[in-house]
Structures are given as structure tokens and as C-alpha cells.
C-alpha positions in Angstrom: -0.1 -423.5 -6.1 0.6 -425.9 -8.6 -0.6 -425.3 -12.3 -3.1 -428.3 -12.0 -4.6 -426.8 -8.8 -4.9 -423.5 -10.5 -6.7 -425.0 -13.7 -9.2 -426.8 -10.9 -9.6 -423.6 -9.2 -10.5 -421.7 -12.3 -13.1 -424.7 -13.5 -14.9 -424.4 -10.3 -14.8 -420.3 -10.9 -16.5 -421.1 -14.4 -18.7 -423.7 -13.0 -20.0 -421.4 -10.3 -20.4 -418.6 -12.5 -22.9 -420.6 -15.1 -24.2 -422.9 -12.5 -27.4 -420.4 -12.1 -27.7 -419.4 -15.7 -26.3 -417.6 -18.4 -23.0 -416.2 -17.7 -22.7 -412.5 -16.9 -20.8 -409.5 -18.1 -19.4 -409.2 -14.6 -18.2 -412.6 -14.8 -16.3 -411.9 -17.6 -14.8 -408.9 -16.4 -13.6 -410.3 -12.9 -11.8 -413.1 -14.8 -10.4 -410.7 -17.4 -9.3 -408.3 -15.0 -10.7 -405.2 -16.8 -14.3 -403.2 -16.1 -17.4 -404.5 -17.3 -17.7 -401.2 -19.8 -14.7 -402.5 -21.4 -15.6 -406.1 -21.7 -19.0 -404.9 -23.3 -17.1 -402.8 -25.8 -14.7 -405.3 -27.0 -17.8 -408.1 -27.3 -19.6 -405.4 -29.6 -16.5 -404.9 -31.6 -16.1 -401.3 -30.6 -12.9 -400.5 -32.8 -12.7 -397.0 -31.3 -11.7 -398.4 -27.9 -8.0 -398.1 -27.5 -6.9 -401.4 -26.1 -4.0 -403.7 -26.6 -4.8 -406.2 -28.9 -3.6 -409.3 -26.7 -6.1 -407.5 -24.2 -9.1 -407.9 -26.4 -8.2 -411.3 -27.4 -7.9 -412.6 -24.1 -11.1 -411.0 -23.0 -13.0 -412.5 -25.9 -11.3 -416.2 -25.0 -12.6 -415.8 -21.7 -15.9 -414.9 -22.7 -16.2 -418.0 -24.9 -14.9 -420.2 -22.3 -17.7 -418.9 -19.8 -20.3 -419.1 -22.8 -21.0 -415.5 -22.5 -22.9 -413.9 -25.1 -23.8 -409.8 -25.3 -27.3 -408.9 -24.7 -29.0 -407.9 -27.9 -30.7 -404.9 -26.5 -26.9 -403.7 -25.6 -25.9 -404.5 -28.7 -28.1 -402.4 -30.7 -27.5 -399.4 -28.4 -23.7 -400.0 -28.9 -24.1 -399.6 -32.6 -26.4 -396.7 -32.8 -23.5 -394.8 -30.2 -22.1 -391.6 -31.4 -18.9 -391.8 -29.1 -19.6 -388.4 -27.8 -20.6 -387.2 -24.2 -21.7 -383.8 -23.1 -20.1 -382.1 -19.8 -22.5 -379.5 -18.4 -20.6 -376.9 -16.3 -22.3 -373.7 -14.4 -19.3 -371.3 -15.1 -16.7 -371.7 -18.0 -14.2 -369.2 -16.1 -14.3 -371.1 -12.8 -10.9 -372.8 -12.7 -12.2 -375.6 -10.3 -14.3 -377.0 -13.3 -11.4 -376.6 -15.6 -9.7 -379.2 -13.6 -12.4 -381.3 -13.7 -12.8 -380.8 -17.5 -9.1 -381.9 -17.9 -9.8 -385.5 -16.2 -12.7 -385.9 -18.0 -11.5 -385.3 -21.4 -8.3 -387.5 -20.8 -10.6 -390.1 -19.9 -12.9 -389.9 -22.5 -10.5 -390.0 -25.0 -9.2 -393.2 -23.4 -12.5 -394.8 -23.7 -13.0 -393.6 -27.4 -15.1 -390.7 -26.7 -15.2 -387.1 -27.6 -16.3 -384.7 -24.7 -18.2 -381.6 -25.5 -18.3 -378.7 -22.8 -21.3 -376.7 -22.8 -22.1 -374.0 -19.9 -25.5 -374.4 -18.1 -26.5 -371.1 -16.7 -30.0 -369.5 -16.9 -28.9 -366.9 -19.8 -27.2 -369.5 -21.7 -28.4 -369.8 -25.4 -29.3 -373.5 -25.0 -31.7 -374.6 -22.0 -32.0 -377.6 -20.1 -34.3 -379.4 -22.8 -31.8 -378.7 -25.4 -29.2 -380.7 -23.5 -31.4 -383.6 -22.9 -32.7 -383.6 -26.2 -29.3 -383.8 -27.2 -29.4 -387.4 -26.0 -32.7 -388.5 -26.7 -32.2 -387.4 -30.2 -29.1 -389.5 -30.4 -26.6 -386.8 -31.0 -24.7 -387.5 -27.7 -24.5 -390.7 -25.7 -24.8 -389.4 -22.5 -24.5 -386.1 -20.0 -22.0 -385.2 -17.1 -24.1 -382.7 -15.1 -21.8 -380.6 -12.8 -23.8 -377.8 -12.8 -25.3 -377.0 -9.1 -27.8 -374.4 -9.9 -30.7 -374.9 -7.8 -34.2 -375.7 -9.5 -32.5 -376.6 -12.5 -35.3 -377.9 -14.8 -32.9 -380.2 -16.5 -32.4 -382.3 -13.1 -36.0 -382.6 -12.8 -36.3 -383.8 -16.3 -33.5 -386.7 -15.7 -35.1 -387.3 -12.4 -38.6 -388.0 -14.0 -37.1 -390.2 -16.9 -34.0 -391.6 -15.0 -33.3 -394.2 -17.6 -34.3 -392.3 -20.9 -31.1 -390.2 -20.8 -27.5 -391.9 -19.5 -26.3 -389.5 -17.1 -24.2 -388.8 -14.0 -24.1 -385.8 -11.4 -20.5 -384.5 -11.1 -19.5 -382.3 -7.7 -22.7 -382.3 -6.6 -25.5 -384.7 -5.4 -29.0 -385.2 -6.1 -30.9 -387.1 -3.4 -32.4 -390.3 -4.8 -30.6 -390.4 -8.0 -28.0 -393.2 -7.6 -25.7 -391.3 -10.1 -23.6 -389.0 -7.8 -20.1 -388.9 -8.4 -18.5 -386.6 -5.9 -15.4 -385.7 -3.7 -15.5 -386.0 0.4 -16.3 -382.4 0.7 -17.2 -383.2 4.6 -13.6 -384.8 5.5 -11.8 -381.9 3.7 -13.3 -379.2 6.0 -12.6 -381.4 8.8 -9.1 -381.2 7.5 -9.1 -377.8 7.2 -10.3 -377.3 10.8 -7.7 -379.7 12.1 -5.0 -377.8 10.7 -6.1 -374.6 12.0 -6.6 -376.2 15.2 -2.9 -377.7 15.2 -1.7 -374.0 15.2 -3.7 -373.3 18.3 -6.5 -371.6 16.7 -9.8 -372.3 18.8 -11.8 -369.3 17.6 -12.4 -370.3 13.9 -14.9 -368.8 11.4 -16.2 -370.2 8.3 -17.4 -368.4 5.0 -19.8 -370.7 3.9 -21.7 -370.6 0.6 -25.3 -370.5 -0.6 -27.1 -372.9 1.8 -29.5 -374.1 -1.2 -26.3 -375.7 -2.8 -25.1 -379.0 -1.9 -21.6 -378.3 -2.1 -22.0 -375.5 0.4 -24.2 -377.6 2.7 -21.3 -380.3 2.7 -18.7 -378.1 3.6 -20.5 -376.4 6.5 -21.4 -379.9 7.9 -17.8 -380.8 7.6 -16.6 -377.6 9.5 -19.7 -377.8 12.1 -19.1 -381.6 12.7 -15.2 -381.1 13.4 -15.5 -378.3 15.6 -18.2 -379.9 17.7 -16.1 -383.2 18.2 -13.0 -380.7 19.2 -15.3 -378.9 21.8 -15.1 -375.7 19.9 -18.1 -373.3 18.8 -19.3 -373.9 15.4 -21.5 -371.1 15.0 -19.3 -368.6 13.8 -20.4 -368.8 10.1 -21.3 -366.5 7.5 -22.9 -367.3 4.2 -22.1 -365.9 0.8 -21.9 -366.6 -2.8 -19.0 -369.0 -3.9 -17.2 -365.8 -5.4 -14.6 -362.9 -4.3 -17.6 -360.7 -3.3 -19.2 -363.3 -1.5 -16.3 -363.9 0.6 -15.5 -360.4 1.1 -19.1 -359.9 2.3 -19.3 -362.8 4.3 -15.8 -362.3 5.9 -16.6 -358.6 6.7 -19.7 -360.0 8.5 -17.7 -362.5 10.4 -14.9 -360.2 11.4 -17.4 -357.5 12.6 -19.7 -360.0 14.6 -16.7 -361.7 16.0 -13.8 -359.5 17.0 -11.8 -362.2 18.6 -11.9 -364.4 15.7 -8.3 -365.6 14.9 -8.8 -367.9 11.8 -10.9 -368.4 8.8 -11.9 -371.4 6.6 -13.2 -370.1 3.4 -15.5 -372.5 1.4 -14.0 -371.5 -2.3 -10.8 -370.2 -3.3 -12.7 -367.1 -4.5 -13.9 -366.6 -1.1 -10.6 -366.6 0.3 -9.6 -363.7 -2.1 -12.3 -361.7 -0.8 -11.5 -362.6 2.8 -8.0 -361.3 2.3 -9.2 -358.0 1.1 -11.9 -357.8 4.1 -9.0 -358.5 6.6 -6.9 -355.8 5.0 -9.9 -353.2 5.3 -10.0 -353.7 8.7 -6.7 -353.3 9.3 -5.6 -356.8 10.1 -2.6 -358.7 8.9 -2.8 -362.3 7.6 -1.8 -364.5 9.0 -0.2 -362.6 12.2 -4.0 -361.4 13.1 -6.0 -363.5 11.5 -5.0 -367.1 9.7 -6.9 -368.0 6.4 -7.1 -371.3 4.4 -9.2 -372.1 1.7 -11.1 -375.0 0.0 -9.5 -375.9 -3.4 -6.0 -375.1 -4.6 -5.1 -372.9 -7.7 -1.7 -372.1 -9.0 -2.1 -368.4 -8.4 -2.1 -369.2 -4.6 1.8 -368.9 -4.5 1.4 -365.2 -5.9 -1.1 -363.7 -3.5 0.2 -361.5 -0.4 0.3 -363.7 1.3 0.7 -366.9 -0.4 -2.6 -368.7 0.3 -2.9 -372.1 2.2 -5.4 -374.6 0.8 -6.9 -378.0 0.8 -6.2 -379.3 -2.6 -9.0 -381.5 -3.9 -8.3 -384.4 -6.5 -10.3 -382.5 -9.4 -8.9 -384.2 -12.2 -9.4 -387.8 -10.5 -13.2 -386.6 -10.1 -13.5 -386.3 -14.1 -11.8 -389.6 -14.6 -14.2 -391.1 -12.3 -17.3 -389.4 -13.7 -16.6 -390.6 -17.3 -15.7 -394.2 -16.0 -19.4 -394.0 -14.4 -20.9 -393.0 -17.4 -19.0 -395.7 -19.6 -20.0 -398.1 -17.1 -23.6 -397.1 -17.1 -24.1 -397.3 -20.9 -22.3 -400.7 -20.9 -24.5 -402.2 -18.2 -27.7 -399.9 -18.3 -27.2 -399.8 -14.5 -26.5 -396.5 -12.5 -24.2 -396.4 -10.0 -22.5 -393.7 -7.4 -19.3 -393.0 -6.1 -17.3 -390.9 -3.7 -13.5 -390.5 -3.9 -12.9 -391.3 -0.4 -9.4 -389.3 0.0 -6.9 -387.6 -2.2 -7.3 -384.2 -0.6 -4.6 -382.5 1.4 -3.3 -379.2 2.8 -1.0 -377.2 0.5 1.1 -375.1 3.1 1.9 -371.6 2.3 2.0 -368.6 4.2 -1.4 -367.5 5.2 -1.7 -369.7 8.4 0.7 -369.3 11.6 0.4 -369.7 15.5 -2.7 -368.1 17.2 -1.5 -365.0 18.9 -3.1 -364.7 22.4 -4.2 -361.0 21.6 -4.4 -358.5 19.0 
């Protein structure tokens, strides 16, 4: 295409974007090749944004060409912002959330924000109302809520007044919120079943999490759906807490109820550690008598006996996506949700082997 043809094409694009009224933020973003939130912060002269000067000037030039002007209300909001987000997690000692935090912290910094970390537990010094008040009072600009605690009053508050506090839900789903940023837990569980099936396993059990937690339900549904699609019995399931003790108790129940079980899928890394102990106490060898695979991957898996095969999840990318969604929400005053479609993979170690025909 010639240069004159390109100019004419761009002119038609400009005309189309302004034909029906005032140019929009999204028009500038699409022409500039950056996100809407970046355009918004450039147009509002946010000097905390770390971006190349030439990009800043290019965006402003395109905005002027399209006739875009920042919304007065959005400009007022940007001026009063603190440049701070708060990430609420259910357990500061949980390494899964540590991985999410790393991605979120790095991305927040790239956007020019500081990320505060808070533990949202029933016995935490600060309660749900305190966290919402952080935003309402203007002390932070938004919340990233990763707590999966059922009946959390904060969730009820946010659902009751969805536009009063900028927020997203991370690694969990709140039905009807339109602000869920999550992983494909269903697909990851299916991958775990496929992996065990590839080694000849047909009698596969699941240590599931508490049924009132969305992550537990998603992983269980993925397991059940994939087992059924393979023509296998999906009923070998026992529930327990997402902890070593929960995994120990659930695995003990499964092995007692189904003595011919040859493989086990644990809903969390902690549950898998408990399952290894339960197998040892029953005199079973892993993987010779019982193969074990865990959802989530930690570096300590290499140092267990045997080294634990896992399904690694893109937790760092999840933290990045959550921050991006919150920044976008602040820029556009519109909520959106997103599920990372892939990025999970099996990390092969030594806890899964070919099924034995008999013990």
C-alpha cells in the first residue's frame, strides 16, 4: 500500500471515529497502540506514569488529530488519586499468593502505583469495612480482592455499592460482579486428569477443597468433566481444607474407601504434601503404588520424597492482569473481567508413573 493510500485510509478511520459524535478514549488507544488507561493518564498529565517521551507525544498528537478531550469528571478523579492500591489476600504465608503479589507489585510499579498488602482473615486487626473505607476516604485508589473467605462482609459491601469503590476480584469469582480476574482452573484440572490417563491410570481420585469456595468448585468441576469425557468414574472425591492436614484427611478417606485407587489429583500443593504422608502411613509407595499430581507448583516440590509432579499456574501473569484491569477501570469508569485462557502446564518430576495392574 502506498503512502498516499495509507493517508487516505487513516483519514477514513478518523472520520469514522468522529462521525457519530465526540472522539472516545478507545479511539485514541486503538490508533496509538496502547491501552485506554495509558491514554487516560497521558491526557490527564500523570507524570508518575513511566513511559517513553516519544510515546507520550505520539498519543497527544493522535488525540488532537481526533479531537479527543478528557472527560471533566475523569480528570477530577485523576487529580485526587493517591497512586496507591491495596491487595487483600487470605493468608500472608501462602506461597501461591506470594507469586500473585510479585506480578501485581511489578505491574503496579510500571503503572506508577504503590501496592499495599493486607491480610483479610476473620481475626485480622482491620476488618472489611476498614478496607472499603481506605478507598471511600481516598487513602487508596482501588482494591484487588483475593480473599476467598465465604460470607465476607467486604464482598457484600462491594456488590451493594459496585461503583463507589474501584475493585477487582483476583483468583476467585463473585457471581454477577463483572470484575473477576482469574485462571482457567477447570482446564488445569482437565490437564491433570489427561496426564494421569496417559500413564494408564483409570482409577483416579481427587482431594477437593471446601465445597463453598469457588476455586474448589472450579477444580472439582474440571476433574469431573474430564473424567466423564474419558468414560471414567468421576465419583472418587473427598473434601478437605486447602492445607496439608486437609489433604491428609481427604486422601486417607479416599484410600480407605477405594482400595484400588492408583492415582490421586490434589487440589493444592499443600493437600498433595498431606496425601504423600497419608500414602506412607498406609504402606503405599509413591509412585509405584499410587501416583500423585498437584495443582500449583512450588520450588520445594523438587526436594520432596519423591519430587512432586505438579500443574504450574501462571500466577505472576494473574497479578499483572489484575492490576491492568484495575487501572483500566479507573481510567474508563467501566468494569470488566478476564480469565487467563492458558499458561498452565505439567511440571514432570517423580511422583507419577505407569499404572500397575495390581498392588
